[in-house]
C-alpha positions, 0 to 999 in steps of 0.5 A: 397216527403214530405207530410203534411196537406194542407190548410183548405177549407170549412171544408175540410183538405187535406193531399197529398203524391206524389211519382211518383217514386214508381209506385205500391204505387201510389199517396195518399191523405186524405180528411176530413170534419168538419161534419161526412162523409161516403164513402160507401153511398156517392160513391155507385151510381157509381156502376152499379150492383154487377158485374160492371167492373168499380167498385168493393168493396173490402173485407175491404169495400174500393171502387175501381173504374176505370175512364177516367180523361181528363189527362188519365186513373186512378184507385182509391181506396177510404176507410173510414178514421175515422168518417169524412174522406176518404183516397184515393190512385190512379194510372195511368196518371190521378191519380194526377188530380183525387186526386187534385179534390177529395174534390170537387168530394165528395162534402165535402164543401156542405152547408146543412143549407137550408135542413130542412125536416119536415116529421118524416121519413125524419128527422129520415133518416137524423139522421141515415145517417149523412155522405151522400154527393152528387157526383160531378165527372165532368165526364159526358159521364162516367155517361151518357152512363150507364144512357142511357142503363138504359132507360125504361128497367129492371135494370138487363138487363141494368147492363148486357149490361153495363158489356158486352160492357165495358168488350169488348171495355173498357181498363184494369184499370191501376196500381195494380187494382183488377182482372177484373177492367176496365175503360169504353170506351172513347167517340170515342170508344162508337161512333164506336161500331157497331150496331150489337155489341150493339144488341148482348149486348141486347141494342135496336136501340133507346138506342144505337143510343142515345149513338152514338149521345151523343158520337159525341158531347162528347166535348160539353157534358163534358163542361156541368160539369162547368155549373149550374146544371139546365142549364147543364140538359137542354143542355143534354136534347137537344140531341134527346133520352135524357130526364129529367130522363136520365139527372137527373141520370147523374146530380146525379153523375157528377154534384153534384146536390142534387135536381136532382129528377129522374122524370119518374122512373118506381118505384120512385113515388110509393116508395115516396108515400108509404113511406111518405104518405102511398099510391102510387102517380104519378110523378106529385103528387111526384113533388108537394109533394117534392117541399118544399124540393127544392133544396134537393129533390134528397138528400131526396130520397137518405136518405130515401133509405139509411136509410132503411125506403123506402117501396113499397108493391109488387103486382103480377109478374114483367114485363118480361125482353125484349130481343132485340137480338131476334127482 
């Protein structure tokens, strides 16, 4: 079928090639922005650790991901295409739907006119990382479940649990995906995983029960993607076991919410304090200090981290990792 530029939309120009007859080639689309755009910094929050079964980064820097669209499973590959674009290739029954929403997912239409940081480190961070965008996958359960697994535990432990559960209960990613690439379980599967399987994956009962509760109302949870981010987060927090931190971590990936500050994070307030003020602060002080940056508080934190200017002195040994399998 013919390919060529489609209509411009808020600075993004897309090219799409649909050739269902060549399965191995998949479907392709290229999107561009009127401003610099960076694939890696934008999509890296989708990756839950170096061994994430659902996300791999190839030797060429391309990002491979397995997802579950409403229309079906999809494997997609995103690669940088010049200083202002991304080239996508997708396979599986969800490929066309994924490509149709690509510019929205990558937030290419973001308006940054209201983002005017004053702190010299944030000004410099914005200069160093001009291609950062937020993420709006619209896939709420996909973002929510790993966030629940990360509640109040070491990142290393939560990533290991995610790997264990996805590898056992997920599906192989469609198309010519890299070896081991998986699609996470659907809501029905998360709901039916036996409690002892969660236990074996080192997931305590509070987190596993929260996942099951969320999976039971998955249809209504997925509909929050179409709401205002504040209203969406409020609805997520109405589910027992989901608090502001988990809702923010979900909003950062599913809703494109540039203001989704991870209040309650074990390290974040201290990192913000040491980086911008030269001393540690608590959550309340962080909220107060970053208030002038609303609605871009999460964006400011991401820029700080990506620019290499975040700092936090190390004091003493880390807390031990809790092994729920021995309780």
